[in-house]
Backbone as a ProteinNet text record, in pm:
[ID]
protein_1_A
[PRIMARY]
XXXXXXXXXXXXXXXXXXXXXXXXXXXXXXXXXXXXXXXXXXXXXXXXXXXXXXXXXXXXXXXXXXXXXXXXXXXXXXXXXXXXXXXXXXXXXXXXXXXXXXXXXXXXXXXXXXXXXXXXXXXXXXXXXXXXXXXXXXXXXXXXXXXXXXXXXXXXXXXXXXXXXXXXXXXXXXXXXXXXXXXXXXXXXXXXXXXXXXXXXXXXXXXXXXXXXXXXXXXXXXXXXXXXXXXXXXXXXXXXXXXXXXXXXXXXXXXXXXXXXXXXXXXXXXXXXXXXXXXXXXXXXXXXXXXXXXXXXXXXXXXXXXXXXXXXX
[TERTIARY]
2315.6	2255.8	2191.1	2166	2124.8	1991.7	1897.3	1769.4	1775.3	1763.1	1784.3	1655.5	1540.1	1414.5	1308.2	1191.9	1081.5	1033.6	1018.6	972.2	883.1	799.6	715.9	803.7	770.9	855.2	878.3	786.8	804	929.1	974.7	1093.2	1216.8	1239.3	1356.2	1346.3	1224.4	1205.9	1235.3	1186.3	1208.9	1355.1	1425	1566.9	1648.8	1605.7	1676.1	1658.2	1540	1520.3	1608	1657.8	1751.8	1896.9	1911.9	2043.2	2121.5	2050.6	2116.3	2119.2	2226.1	2228.7	2179.9	2066.8	1997.6	2031.5	2078.5	2098.3	1985.9	1886.2	1766.1	1782	1820.6	1849.4	1771.9	1639.9	1555.8	1586.5	1659.1	1690.7	1837.4	1907.7	2049.8	2069.2	2174.4	2204.6	2296	2308.2	2397.4	2540	2583.4	2720.5	2742.5	2643.7	2656.1	2657.9	2579.2	2577.6	2713.3	2776.4	2906.7	3009.6	2991.8	3087.5	3070.9	2951.9	2928.4	2895.6	2898.5	2855.3	2957.1	3082.4	3189.6	3164.5	3106.1	3089.9	2950.6	2860.4	2722.2	2709.5	2631.3	2604.7	2468.2	2383	2251	2216.6	2136.5	2099	1954.2	1872	1732.3	1720.9	1658.3	1641.9	1495.8	1461.9	1330.6	1354	1331.5	1348	1451.7	1526.3	1617	1762.8	1803.1	1944.8	1976.5	2081	2127	2236.8	2212.5	2312.8	2387.2	2475.5	2550.8	2682.9	2760.9	2887	2980.6	2981.3	3069.9	3036.8	2906.8	2868.3	2897.9	2867.9	2890.4	3038	3126.1	3269.3	3318.5	3240.3	3275.9	3211	3114.2	3038.3	3104.4	3215.5	3299.2	3234.4	3141.8	3080.7	2936.8	2888.8	2746.9	2708.1	2598.5	2547.5	2413.7	2333.6	2202.7	2154.5	2067.6	2001.5	1851.8	1775.4	1630.7	1565.2	1473.2	1402.4	1258.4	1220.2	1081.9	1000.5	921.3	844.9	894.3	853.6	891.8	987	1055.6	1147.7	1287.2	1384.4	1522.9	1613.6	1556.4	1635.9	1745.4	1732.8	1835.7	1950.7	1939.3	2041.5	2111.2	2241.9	2317.9	2314.7	2203.4	2181.5	2282.7	2321	2417.2	2550.1	2600.3	2727.9	2714.3	2599.3	2577.5	2583.1	2511.9	2506.1	2639.6	2714.8	2849	2938.1	2907.7	2988.2	2919.7	2824.3	2762.5	2661.8	2608.7	2510.1	2370.8	2287.1	2150.3	2064.2	1966	1877.1	1732.8	1660.5	1520	1435.2	1316.5	1219.5	1087.9	988	863.4	739.7	729	611.8	482.4	491.9	371.3	305	386	334.6	250.2	276	199.4	122.6	113.4	45.8	-102.9	-168.9	-310.6	-331.4	-246.9	-257.1	-241.4	-142.2	-120.6	-242.1	-293	-406.7	-531.2	-558.6	-674.3	-659.1	-538.9	-514	-532.2	-480.1	-495.4	-642.8	-719.8	-862.7	-933.4	-896.5	-957.7	-928.9	-804.8	-768	-839	-851.6	-919.8	-1065.6	-1136.7	-1276.1	-1289.7	-1194.7	-1195.5	-1185.6	-1098.5	-1081.9	-1202.3	-1250.3	-1362	-1488.3	-1509.6	-1630.7	-1604.2	-1485.5	-1449.6	-1473.7	-1441	-1470	-1383.4	-1252.3	-1164.7	-1182	-1203.8	-1218.5	-1346.6	-1457.9	-1584.2	-1580.3	-1509.6	-1494.3	-1416.3	-1312.6	-1235.5	-1324.9	-1413.4	-1503.7	-1601.7	-1651.7	-1742.1	-1671.1	-1543.9	-1466.5	-1458.3	-1472.7	-1469.4	-1609.3	-1709.7	-1846.1	-1918.3	-1868.6	-1928.9	-2001.9	-2118.4	-2198.5	-2232	-2144.9	-2157.4	-2189.7	-2310.1	-2351.8	-2324.1	-2377.3	-2359.5	-2212.8	-2135.1	-1993.1	-1913.9	-1966.2	-1895.4	-1963.3	-2034.6	-2096.7	-1987.1	-2002.9	-1897.9	-1901.5	-1794.1	-1780.4	-1770	-1853.4	-1851.4	-1734.3	-1674.5	-1566.3	-1620.4	-1735.2	-1792.2	-1800	-1756.7	-1763.2	-1643.4	-1550.9	-1435.1	-1327	-1232.4	-1117.1	-997.7	-941.3	-832.4	-704.2	-599.5	-469.9	-378.8	-316.5	-222.7	-85.4	7	142.9	230.9	271.5	344.5	251	257.4	161.8	231.1	289.7	352.9	262.4	319.9	242.3	131.5	165.3	63.1	-27.7	26.9	-55.4	-163.6	-126.6	-225.1	-326	-282.5	-375.1	-474.7	-427.4	-516.2	-620.5	-577.1	-670.3	-775.4	-735.6	-830.3	-938.4	-898.7	-995.1	-1089.1	-1045.4	-1128.6	-1240.1	-1228.3	-1319.8	-1467.7	-1510.9	-1654.8	-1710.6	-1624.6	-1671.6	-1706.3	-1682.1	-1717	-1636.2	-1508.6	-1421.1	-1352.2	-1298.3	-1209.5	-1066.6	-988.2	-850.9	-752	-667.6	-555.4	-428.2	-349.9	-228.1	-106.4	-7.7	115.4	233.5	316.1	435	544.3	654.6	760.8	838.8	821.4	900.2	825.7	698.2	624.6	514.1	466.5	355.3	282.6	169.9	96.2	10.4	-10.7	-90.9	-235.2	-267.2	-401.5	-503.5	-628.5	-738.8	-866.9	-980.4	-1105.4	-1130.2	-1062.4	-1079.7	-964.9	-841.6	-723.6	-679.1	-669.8	-621.1	-476.6	-386.3	-248.5	-245.7	-170.6	-171.3	-33.9	-10	112.6	92.5	202	192.2	112.8	131.9	58.9	-91.6	-132.5	-275	-330.3	-253.4	-297.2	-315.7	-221.6	-229.4	-344.8	-381.5	-487	-627	-642.6	-778	-823.7	-730.3	-767.7	-810.7	-910.8	-958.8	-897.7	-834.2	-757.5	-629	-515.6	-386.4	-314.1	-275.8	-212.9	-74.8	25.6	163.7	194.8	248.8	290.4	424.2	523	652.4	762.9	871.6	988	1058.9	1140.2	1218.9	1353	1376.8	1506.2	1529.5	1632.3	1667.8	1558.1	1477.6	1373.1	1245.5	1226.6	1101.1	1117	1239	1257.6	1214.9	1122.2	1071.8	986.2	932.8	852.1	731.9	664.7	551.8	605.7	650.9	708.9	620.3	669.1	588.5	545.9	636.7	602.4	491.5	497.3	392.2	258	253.7	127.3	76.3	167.1	126.2	59.1	90	37.5	-96.9	-142.2	-269	-385.6	-484	-595.9	-729.9	-737.5	-866.2	-866.3	-766.2	-753.9	-779.6	-697.2	-722.7	-689.3	-731.2	-686	-565.5	-457.4	-332	-315.9	-275.3	-248.4	-101.6	-34.1	102.4	119.8	128.7	161.2	293.6	372.6	498.3	614.7	678.2	786.6	769.4	800.1	776.7	849.4	970.9	1052.1	1005.6	906.1	847.3	774.4	722.7	645.6	724.5	736.3	794.5	688.9	709.8	606.3	573.6	674.2	650.3	565.8	598.8	521.8	379.5	362.6	228.5	142.7	198.6	124	84.3	175.9	144.7	35.4	37.4	-65.1	-202.6	-206	-331.7	-382.8	-291.4	-329.9	-379.3	-320.8	-358.8	-484.3	-529.9	-642.8	-605.4	-475.2	-432.4	-462.1	-476.3	-518	-643.2	-734.4	-851.6	-821.5	-717.6	-680.3	-559.7	-514.8	-399.6	-410.8	-380.2	-373	-233.1	-164	-23	0.9	56	98.4	247.6	315.7	461.3	498.3	608.9	661.5	811	866.8	1010.8	1096.3	1053.6	1121.6	1017.3	1031.4	931.5	974.2	1084.6	1129	1081	957.1	897.1	975.5	1042.1	1118.2	1236.8	1279.6	1396.8	1359.1	1230.5	1185.5	1241.9	1282.2	1321.4	1195.4	1203.5	1083.9	1011.1	1083.4	1016.5	941.8	997.7	929	803.4	813.3	696.4	586	624.5	525.3	449.7	522.8	457.6	364.6	410.8	328.4	199.8	211.3	91.9	-4	48.7	-37.9	-115	-49.8	-118.1	-224.7	-188.6	-281.7	-407.1	-392.4	-504.5	-587.3	-548.4	-623.2	-734.9	-859.3	-971.2	-967.8	-889	-881.6	-763.4	-694	-572	-593.4	-546.3	-545.5	-402.7	-352	-215.7	-217.2	-131.6	-108.1	42.2	89.8	235	301.9	300.9	368.6	322.6	192.2	134.7	58.2	58.8	-23.7	7.4	132.6	170.4	199.2	146.3	189.1	74	-19.1	-129.4	-77.9	-161.7	-123.1	-101.2	-190.1	-177.5	-54.6	-29	86.1	217.3	218.5	338.2	381.2	283.3	313.5	345.8	265.5	285.5	422.4	468.5	599.3	709.5	701.6	802.3	794.9	673.3	658.7	708	671.7	716.7	869.6	928.8	1074	1141.3	1088	1143.1	1138.3	1026.9	1014.2	1118.6	1140.8	1238	1380.1	1410.3	1543.8	1565.2	1463.7	1473.7	1496.8	1422.1	1435.8	1569.4	1611.7	1733	1861.2	1854.5	1977.7	1983.9	1895.7	1899.7	2036.3	2093.3	2223.6	2340.1	2313.2	2421.5	2425.9	2539.7	2555.7	2577.1	2475.6	2488.9	2593.2	2657.1	2759.7	2722.3	2632.9	2594.6	2452
1417.7	1413	1275.4	1239.5	1103.5	1106.3	1022.7	1003.4	867.3	866.5	743.7	679	729.6	671.8	679.5	620.6	623.7	767.7	810	945.9	942.8	1044.4	1055.7	1086.8	1031.6	1054.9	1201.8	1288.8	1430.9	1490.7	1431.8	1486	1466.2	1343.3	1316.9	1393.2	1397.3	1468.8	1617.1	1674	1815.8	1848.1	1759.8	1782	1774.5	1687	1679.8	1807.6	1871.1	1998.2	2107.9	2087.4	2181.8	2144	2048.1	2004.5	1919.1	1855.2	1757.9	1621.5	1550.3	1409.4	1331.3	1265.9	1203.9	1055.8	1015.7	874.7	835.4	762.9	727.9	586.1	573.1	442.3	428.9	405.9	408.1	299.5	195.1	86.2	84.8	191.3	195.8	185.3	116.6	104.7	219.7	235.6	338.5	316.5	191.7	158	186.4	152.5	177.6	327.3	404.1	548.9	609.7	562.1	615.3	599.8	499.1	473.9	568.8	632	715.9	860.6	895.1	1028	1137.2	1101.6	1201.1	1309.3	1271.9	1367.9	1426.5	1386.1	1433.1	1575.7	1657.3	1793.1	1802.4	1701.2	1700.1	1561.8	1554.9	1427.2	1434	1340.2	1329.5	1209.1	1227.6	1117.4	1107.8	991.2	971.5	941	816.2	781.8	671.7	634.2	519.9	559.9	669.3	705.9	811.4	784.9	881.8	968	1097.5	1189.6	1249.4	1167.4	1208.5	1273.6	1310.9	1378.5	1291.5	1162	1071.4	1070.8	1067.4	1069.4	1206.1	1311.2	1445.1	1472	1414.8	1434.8	1367.5	1272.1	1206.4	1275.7	1364.6	1430.4	1563.3	1557.7	1675.7	1783.9	1744.4	1840.5	1876.8	1824.6	1837.1	1983	2025.5	2161.2	2165.2	2058.6	2058.5	1916.8	1909	1784.2	1810.8	1724.6	1737.5	1620.4	1650.8	1547.3	1537.5	1422.4	1398.9	1373.2	1471.8	1461.2	1562	1540.2	1630.9	1560.9	1639.3	1580.8	1565.2	1632.3	1627.2	1559.8	1470.8	1409.2	1316.8	1270.5	1184.1	1263.7	1395.2	1480.5	1562.8	1564.1	1653.1	1791.8	1860.9	1988.3	2094.8	2094	2195.4	2179.7	2055.4	2032.4	2058.9	2020.6	2045.4	2193.7	2273	2416	2484.6	2433	2485.4	2469.9	2367.4	2337.6	2381.1	2472.4	2530.7	2442.9	2342.4	2252.4	2296.1	2335.2	2375.7	2253	2266.8	2155.7	2196.1	2112.1	2137.5	2018.8	2047.5	1941.8	1981.6	1893.1	1920.2	1885.9	1936.5	1904.9	1960.1	2065.6	2118.9	2015.6	1920.5	1821.6	1712.6	1680.7	1571.1	1610.1	1739.7	1780.2	1745.2	1758.8	1725	1575.5	1495.9	1350.8	1309.2	1367.6	1335.8	1377.2	1496.6	1546.5	1461	1424.6	1338.8	1203.1	1149.5	1018.7	1024.1	1129.3	1145.8	1154.7	1231.1	1244.1	1110.2	1038.7	908.5	808.8	806.3	716.3	755.2	886.4	934.4	888.7	907.8	867.2	715.1	644.5	498.5	450.9	515	475.1	514.6	638.9	685.9	603.1	561.5	485.9	335.6	293.7	151.3	76.7	142.6	86.5	-35.2	-21.7	-136.1	-249.3	-213.1	-317.4	-397.1	-330.2	-401.4	-482.3	-431.7	-509	-637.4	-626.5	-745.1	-847.6	-799.6	-890.5	-957.2	-882	-942.2	-1053.5	-1032.9	-1137.1	-1264.4	-1247.3	-1361.9	-1416.3	-1361.9	-1408.6	-1343.8	-1227	-1158.8	-1033.3	-1009	-891.9	-819	-724.9	-657.7	-510.4	-470	-331.4	-245.9	-285.6	-204	-186.8	-294.6	-289.4	-197	-170.9	-88.6	46.5	93	224.6	331	417.2	513.5	639.9	715.7	845.8	950.3	1052.9	1155.6	1251.8	1289.6	1387.5	1527.6	1558.8	1692.8	1733.9	1856.1	1911.4	1881.8	1798.5	1764.5	1871.4	1864.4	1954.2	1878.5	1928.5	1861.4	1942.5	1877.3	1941.7	1904.3	2002.9	1980.1	2026.4	1932.5	1963.8	1971.5	2092.4	2118	2177.6	2309.5	2376.1	2424.1	2327.9	2357.3	2318.8	2261	2225.1	2125.4	2013.3	1910.8	1945.3	2007.1	2042.7	2141.9	2244.6	2345.1	2287.9	2196.1	2133.8	2043	1971	1887.6	1974.6	2087.7	2179.7	2228.9	2257	2304.8	2200.1	2074.8	1968.8	1942.8	1978.7	1957	2059.9	2172.7	2284.7	2247	2167.1	2136.9	2054.4	1995.4	1911.1	1990.3	2119.2	2199.7	2167.5	2137.7	2107.4	2234.9	2228.7	2333	2288.1	2372.1	2335.8	2417.1	2347	2408.8	2368.7	2464.3	2436	2482.4	2394.9	2422.4	2408.7	2512.6	2506.5	2591.4	2527.1	2598.9	2691	2676.2	2754.1	2871.9	2889.3	2999.8	3045.8	3166.3	3222.5	3320.9	3369.7	3467	3406.8	3274.6	3210	3185.4	3217.6	3194.7	3285.5	3239.6	3319.1	3279.6	3313.4	3282.8	3132.7	3055.4	2910	2838.7	2881	2816.9	2892.3	2821.8	2883.2	2841.1	2938	2905.4	2861.7	2756.5	2700	2646.3	2630.3	2566.3	2414.7	2342.3	2197.2	2153.3	2223.2	2189.9	2205.5	2309.6	2329.4	2217.8	2177.4	2067.6	1939.8	1910.1	1787.7	1793.2	1912.7	1925.9	1924.5	1980.9	2007.1	1917.3	1853.5	1791	1644.7	1609.6	1470.8	1397.4	1472.5	1417.9	1498.5	1429.4	1497.2	1439.1	1526.6	1481.3	1543.5	1460.3	1506.2	1533.7	1652.6	1693.1	1765.4	1698.7	1760.9	1689.9	1760.2	1693.2	1611.2	1517.9	1440.7	1508.8	1554.3	1612.2	1588.2	1648.6	1623	1667.2	1764.9	1815.3	1733.9	1656.6	1582.1	1431.1	1380.3	1236.5	1192	1097.9	1052	1155.4	1250.4	1357.8	1300.4	1203.1	1137.3	1019.5	1049.1	946.9	925.5	851.9	821	948.4	1045.7	1171.9	1244.7	1241.1	1302.6	1237.4	1104.5	1034	1052.8	1062.3	1085.4	1222.1	1316.3	1452.3	1471.1	1372.1	1384.3	1380	1465.8	1475.2	1431.9	1411.1	1378.6	1242.2	1158.9	1028.5	1041.6	1121.1	1149.2	1031.6	1045.1	956.8	1023.2	948.3	1002.9	965.8	1064	1043.5	1073.7	984.1	1015.4	978.7	1082	1063.2	1130.7	1164.7	1237	1139.3	1103.6	1007	914.4	786.6	688	716.2	770.4	791.1	907.6	981.7	1087.6	1027	905.4	838.6	720.7	715.6	600.9	491.5	387.6	287.3	208	175.8	103.7	188.4	316.8	406.6	422.1	423.5	435.6	314.3	194.5	72.8	74.3	116.1	124	227.3	338.8	441.3	389.3	307.3	245.1	150.7	73.2	-22.3	48.8	163.1	239.3	324.2	335.4	422.2	567.8	597.5	735.8	782.8	687.8	712.8	631	686.9	610	529	567	495.8	560.8	502.2	556.6	518	612.7	582.9	622.1	524	541.1	501.9	593.5	562.3	532.6	556.5	540	466.1	393.9	321.6	352.4	337.8	362.3	272.6	148.9	55.3	2.9	39	-0.1	-121.2	-182.2	-307.3	-423.3	-466.7	-566.5	-697.6	-728.6	-853.3	-853.9	-736	-727.1	-726.8	-737.7	-719.9	-825	-775.6	-861.5	-898.5	-999.7	-1043.1	-931.3	-837.6	-729.6	-636.6	-614.1	-531.1	-600.5	-730.8	-806.3	-805	-813.7	-812.1	-679.4	-567.5	-436.8	-424.3	-471.6	-463.2	-544.1	-662.9	-745.9	-682.1	-617.1	-548.6	-435.8	-366.2	-261.1	-320.4	-425.9	-487.8	-538.2	-590.2	-649.8	-548.3	-421.4	-320.5	-264	-263.4	-216.8	-69.4	9.6	152.8	193.6	97	126.1	99.9	190.7	174.3	196.3	104.3	112.8	109.1	189.9	182.1	192.2	140.9	127.4	248.4	362.1	484.5	522.7	533.2	565.6	696.7	768.2	888.8	989.1	1011.6	1111	1052.9	933	858.2	829.5	923.4	904.7	917.4	877.4	890.6	1037.1	1123.8	1266.5	1328.4	1292.8	1353	1302.9	1181.7	1126.5	1217.2	1264.9	1356	1495.9	1545.6	1682.3	1701.4	1602.9	1615.6	1634.8	1559.4	1572.9	1710	1759.3	1890.5	2001.9	1994.1	2095.7	2097.9	1978.9	1971.7	2023.6	1987	2035.8	2188.1	2246.4	2392.6	2458.1	2399.2	2456.8	2443.9	2331.3	2313	2410.5	2424.1	2516.5	2659.5	2698.8	2834.5	2854.3	2754.6	2768.5	2757.1	2695.4	2673.4	2759.4	2854.9	2941.5	3009.3	3006.2	3069.4	2976.3	2857.8	2760.5	2668.7	2623.2	2535.2	2392.5	2305	2168.9	2088.4	1994.9	1912.4	1765.7	1721.9	1579.7	1569.5
-1636.5	-1505	-1486.2	-1359.5	-1325.8	-1251.7	-1297.3	-1228	-1158.9	-1026.5	-950	-899.6	-939.9	-893.1	-1000.6	-970.2	-1065	-1082.3	-1206.4	-1235	-1358.5	-1370.5	-1488.9	-1609.6	-1727.5	-1846.2	-1878.4	-1837.2	-1871.3	-1808.7	-1696.5	-1631.5	-1717.6	-1761.3	-1847.3	-1978.1	-2034.8	-2161.6	-2143.7	-2033.9	-2008.9	-1984.7	-1914.1	-1887.5	-2016.6	-2106.9	-2235.7	-2314.9	-2303.1	-2373.8	-2316	-2193.6	-2132.6	-2164.3	-2256.9	-2305.9	-2206.9	-2115.1	-2028.1	-2097.8	-2078.3	-2116	-1995.2	-2010.5	-1898.1	-1888.1	-1771.1	-1740.1	-1644.7	-1696.5	-1620.2	-1567.8	-1440.8	-1381	-1248.8	-1255.8	-1135	-1033.7	-1075.1	-982.6	-940.2	-965.8	-931.9	-780.3	-738.9	-596.9	-553	-424.1	-369.2	-418.7	-417.9	-458.2	-606.5	-688.3	-832.3	-861.9	-788.2	-809	-776.4	-670.9	-632.2	-743.6	-828.6	-936.4	-1055.2	-1068.3	-1186.2	-1151.5	-1023.4	-981.6	-1013.1	-1036.1	-1044.5	-1149.3	-1263.5	-1372.1	-1382.2	-1293.7	-1302.3	-1250.5	-1322.9	-1275.9	-1207.9	-1228.3	-1165.7	-1116.3	-1010.6	-951.3	-904.9	-949.7	-906.6	-814.2	-697	-602.2	-558.8	-501.1	-439	-291.3	-250.7	-108.8	-87.9	-192	-178.6	-157.4	-218.5	-222.7	-117.7	-39.4	60.4	-1.1	-7.2	-61.2	58	113.9	232.1	191.2	290.7	262.6	178.9	206.6	133.2	-15.6	-48.9	-189.7	-250.9	-178.2	-231.2	-258.3	-178.8	-199.5	-327.4	-378.3	-504.7	-624.5	-596.2	-703.1	-737.7	-808.1	-828.1	-914.7	-1002.7	-1094.4	-1056.7	-945.4	-912.2	-886	-952.7	-937	-863.6	-876.9	-812.4	-782.5	-679.8	-641.1	-641.5	-706.5	-709.5	-638.2	-549.2	-473.1	-522	-574.3	-612.9	-487	-445.8	-322.6	-220.9	-96.5	11.2	106.7	185.4	283.1	225.6	286.6	239.5	341.6	423.4	529.3	477.1	352.4	295	233.1	234.5	173	280.8	276.9	365.1	299.9	320.3	250.5	291.2	417.1	462.6	389.4	381.7	314	164.1	107.5	-35	-66.1	11.9	-14.7	12.6	109.8	135	11.8	-67.2	-184.9	-314.5	-302	-420	-490.7	-422	-481.2	-437	-530.9	-500.3	-473.8	-384.6	-348.5	-373.1	-447.6	-478.4	-435	-383.4	-356.7	-422.4	-417.3	-489.8	-407.4	-284.1	-202.3	-259.6	-341.7	-404.3	-496	-543.1	-636.8	-573.4	-446.4	-385.3	-259.4	-231	-108.4	-110.2	-225.3	-232.8	-213.9	-273.6	-259.6	-113.8	-44.6	96.8	179.8	154.1	231.2	209.9	85.2	57.6	125.3	120.5	180.2	331.9	393.3	537.5	575.6	498	524.9	506.2	400.9	376.9	488	533.8	643.1	772	795.8	915.3	917	806.7	799.1	807.2	748.5	756	900.2	976.7	1117.2	1201.4	1184.9	1266.8	1243	1120.1	1087.3	1075.2	1117.7	1128.4	996.3	886.6	754.5	725.1	740.9	707.8	808.5	936.8	1038.7	1017.8	991	970.6	841.3	739.4	616.3	643	725.9	762.9	834.4	920.5	992.1	896.4	797.8	699	622.3	591.2	523.3	607.5	738.9	830.2	860.2	789.4	808.9	925.7	971.6	1086.3	1039.6	1099.5	1064.9	1194.2	1234.3	1362.7	1340.8	1376.3	1355.8	1479.3	1592.7	1713.3	1749.7	1733.4	1770.2	1677.7	1559.9	1461.6	1438.7	1540.1	1530	1513.5	1414.4	1381.9	1465.3	1454.9	1519.3	1408.8	1413.8	1310.2	1330.8	1220	1223.6	1252.4	1200.2	1214.4	1360.8	1386.4	1520.9	1608.5	1561.3	1643	1632.8	1725	1725.1	1668.4	1560.5	1489.6	1505.9	1551.3	1564.4	1449.6	1388.5	1279.1	1325	1333.3	1375.3	1251.1	1217.8	1094.3	991.6	973	885	757.4	687	558.9	444.3	340.1	221.9	253.1	314.5	336.6	453.6	558.1	672.7	635.4	559.6	519.4	421.1	335.7	240.2	313.1	413.9	494.4	564.4	618.4	683.8	586.1	464.2	363.2	335.5	326.5	297.9	414.8	535.2	653.5	667.8	598.7	618.9	608.5	509.2	498.3	614.9	695.6	804.9	931.2	929.6	1044.9	1168.8	1148.6	1261.8	1309.6	1430	1480.5	1452.8	1388	1352.8	1435.5	1511.2	1580.8	1507	1464.7	1388.6	1466.7	1473.2	1547	1451.7	1444.7	1359.5	1423.5	1460.8	1531.1	1439.1	1307.3	1212.7	1152.1	1184.7	1124.4	1216.9	1190.5	1265.9	1174.8	1221.5	1143.6	1035.1	1037.2	933.3	977.4	1100.8	1150.9	1084.9	1084.9	1030.9	1103.9	1048.7	1116	1126.7	1044.5	1043.5	1113.9	1087.5	1145	1269.3	1380.6	1503.8	1527.4	1535	1571.1	1717.3	1744	1879.2	1914.1	2042.5	2089.4	2086.9	2096	2102	2224.6	2336.2	2458.5	2439.2	2365.7	2339.6	2251.8	2152.8	2065.8	2147.5	2234.5	2315	2414.5	2457.6	2557.9	2497.6	2376.8	2326.8	2212.9	2141.6	2014	2027.8	1947	1938.5	1820	1731.5	1618.8	1611.1	1596.7	1582.3	1461.6	1367.9	1244	1229.1	1201.5	1185.4	1038.9	1013.7	879.2	890	946.8	974.1	895.9	865.8	807.5	915.1	873.6	969.1	989.6	1112.7	1148.2	1297	1350.3	1490.4	1586.5	1547.2	1637.2	1630.3	1523.8	1507.8	1521.3	1514	1528.4	1668.6	1675.5	1804.8	1875.6	1802.6	1862.1	1937	1877.6	1943.4	2023.6	2143.8	2230.5	2352.3	2450.1	2568.9	2641.2	2650.6	2717.7	2642.8	2510.4	2429.5	2458.4	2455.8	2477.7	2620.6	2716.7	2856.4	2872.9	2782.5	2794.5	2724.8	2651	2579	2676.9	2653.5	2747.3	2689.7	2555.6	2495	2427.1	2450.2	2383.7	2233.5	2165.7	2024.3	1933.6	1810.3	1703.8	1640	1621.3	1568.4	1421.6	1342.2	1199.8	1173.3	1100.8	1057.5	911.5	827.2	685.7	652.4	754.8	731.6	717.4	827.6	828.3	947.9	927.6	1031.5	1160.3	1150.3	1269.7	1355.7	1308.4	1390.9	1510.9	1494.3	1599	1655.1	1786.3	1855.7	1856.2	1774.6	1752.8	1879.8	1957.6	2083.1	2177.2	2188	2274.2	2222.8	2090.4	2033	2067.8	2053.9	2087.6	2234.9	2319.5	2462.7	2488.7	2415.6	2431.6	2390.2	2285.6	2244.6	2353.3	2410.3	2514.8	2640.2	2671.8	2790.7	2769.6	2646	2616.5	2603.9	2590.5	2570.3	2427.5	2336.6	2199.1	2170.5	2092.3	2050.1	1925.1	1853.9	1732.9	1668.9	1558.7	1487	1340.4	1252.5	1109.5	1062.3	1007.2	973	828.1	751.5	615.2	611	722	727.7	855.9	850.4	965.5	978.4	1098.6	1114	1024.9	1008.1	919.4	821.6	694.5	595	513.4	549.8	486.7	573.6	552.5	640.7	641.2	530.1	522.7	618	662.9	751.1	899.1	930	1067.9	1163.1	1278.8	1389.1	1469.2	1556.9	1631.1	1704.2	1764.8	1836.7	1742.2	1622.3	1523.5	1472.6	1448.3	1404.1	1508.4	1634.5	1741.5	1744	1732.6	1730.1	1610.1	1493.5	1373.2	1390.2	1445.7	1466	1565.7	1667.4	1763.7	1696.4	1604.7	1529.9	1438.2	1366.6	1272	1341.3	1463.1	1535.2	1613.6	1609.5	1685	1597.5	1644.6	1560.5	1526.1	1597.4	1570.9	1486.6	1428	1352.1	1203	1120.2	974.9	926	846	793.7	641.7	579.4	435.7	410.3	294.9	270.6	206	275.8	229.8	88.6	72.7	-58.7	-58	54.6	64.2	-46	-74.7	-174.3	-310.4	-338.2	-455.8	-550.6	-564.6	-658.3	-802.2	-897.4	-1037.9	-1074.5	-1025.4	-1058	-993.7	-867	-798.9	-858.3	-908.9	-973.2	-1088.6	-1164.6	-1274.9	-1224.2	-1126.5	-1078.2	-1013	-936.9	-872.1	-975.5	-1084.3	-1189.6	-1254.3	-1276	-1339.5	-1248.3	-1119	-1023.3	-1015.4	-1006.3	-995.9	-1122.5	-1237.3	-1363.7	-1369.5	-1327.3	-1328.7	-1238.2	-1120.5	-1026.8	-1080.6	-1142.1	-1199.5	-1314.5	-1397.9	-1511.9	-1463	-1361	-1308	-1237.9	-1161.7	-1082	-1160.1	-1278.6	-1356.2	-1482	-1493.8	-1610.8	-1618.8	-1737	-1756.6	-1737.2	-1678	-1659.9	-1782.1	-1816	-1931.1	-1881.4	-1896.7	-1848.3	-1924.7	-1853.6	-1915.7	-1916.3	-1827.1	-1824.3	-1775.6
[MASK]
+++++++++++++++++++++++++++++++++++++++++++++++++++++++++++++++++++++++++++++++++++++++++++++++++++++++++++++++++++++++++++++++++++++++++++++++++++++++++++++++++++++++++++++++++++++++++++++++++++++++++++++++++++++++++++++++++++++++++++++++++++++++++++++++++++++++++++++++++++++++++++++++++++++++++++++++++++++++++

């Protein structure tokens, strides 16, 4: 079996105890993988390799695909499952890391921590201009109430916020603390809105101009899910119009900054120069602890799902 991304050593060690011959090539390219995939029975991916139909058609012996982290948008899961290939992901491994990061970015933006620090580096000491906004008592909307959305809600509990959760794929999860809500209710009532959705046809560009036009409380927007969930041009315009009070983004539609075209650079600079914006480089789910937990969760799922099968590579 082949590991195509950075993983904790316990993953390869555990797979060897299951009698797999492990090819650990974290820097392998898509083209190089296509040359050796034919005999592999297992494949571990992160965020670099696309397991599309073309690759799957070359993987004649493939029995399972394991994703370190959450989100299976790089895998043609329907075609894989049609051909008897099981698909596993490990969102349980990094949900706490994502939730903590989202909370940290939220507090950083509300209390202008990174912006005021930047001003101090420039020799400026501005107190009144950097007066913070308390999270306590606010209404927080969570769009997508899965692993990370529910974990984020749990961490918010001590702040005494009202939580409205919207999830088109589930219901019946509300309680005395979590209020199930429609997307329209979230847009109307919330002062903070956080996205925790997978990237698919229903969520790509979900936060677009129409979404921002419908906001009624000028909320602060959080996105730790996938960059393409938010239309970046529309977001910048919403900030300029005052439809948003700020934005904290751990993900961008294009995360290869070296490839940016002039229009992409302009949008990025507008975000960087906005005092209500906090950006990080897709590290929310990438803590030291989650790096290990994701490997352990995935190993457990592979072990459980392949019991009785005899591995060949």
